[in-house]
GUTORMAR-478810 format. One line per 3 residues: number of its first residue (from 1); their letters; for each residue x, y, z of C-alpha. Coordinates in Angstrom, 3 decimals. Layout:
REM GUTORMAR-478810
NUM) a) X Y Z ~ ...
This chain:
REM GUTORMAR-478810
1) mli) 7.650 9.473 6.386 ~ 9.447 7.690 3.584 ~ 10.291 4.787 5.884
4) liw) 6.616 4.472 6.850 ~ 5.629 4.339 3.183 ~ 8.337 1.738 2.465
7) fvv) 7.162 -0.515 5.312 ~ 3.515 -0.180 4.263 ~ 4.315 -1.104 0.653
10) cii) 6.367 -4.114 1.765 ~ 3.595 -5.328 4.067 ~ 0.983 -4.912 1.333
13) fyl) 3.189 -6.795 -1.129 ~ 3.657 -9.644 1.347 ~ -0.062 -9.917 2.115
16) vhk) -1.132 -9.811 -1.537 ~ 1.501 -12.374 -2.486 ~ 0.491 -14.616 0.430
19) ilg) -3.230 -14.440 -0.405 ~ -3.160 -14.498 -4.215 ~ 0.181 -16.163 -4.904
22) nsg) 1.079 -16.210 -8.583 ~ -2.378 -15.478 -9.932 ~ -2.702 -13.045 -12.793
25) hal) -4.499 -10.458 -10.690 ~ -1.942 -10.183 -7.873 ~ -0.127 -7.231 -9.455
28) evf) -3.356 -5.356 -10.119 ~ -4.596 -5.876 -6.551 ~ -1.190 -4.815 -5.207
31) alv) -1.240 -1.612 -7.274 ~ -4.793 -0.756 -6.264 ~ -4.314 -1.388 -2.545
34) tal) -0.992 0.485 -2.529 ~ -2.554 3.493 -4.246 ~ -5.410 3.575 -1.734
37) vlf) -3.106 3.317 1.269 ~ -0.776 6.021 -0.052 ~ -3.789 8.250 -0.655
40) fid) -4.951 7.824 2.944 ~ -1.439 8.398 4.322 ~ -1.272 11.614 2.312
43) rls) -4.677 12.728 3.587 ~ -3.693 12.033 7.189 ~ -0.375 13.845 6.882
46) rke) -2.056 16.916 5.362 ~ -4.695 16.885 8.100 ~ -2.020 16.916 10.820
49) kk) -0.209 19.886 9.233 ~ -3.271 22.135 9.521
């Protein structure tokens, strides 16, 4: 599970950096998108355990 999270975060970082580059909002977008994806991964993993 940790490897999945690591790959997802790296992919998100790459995409945000590719789209926004060095703009001032790249870090904020990266943090927001990462939080949303981690939330959904957590929801899916809890759903499978039930």
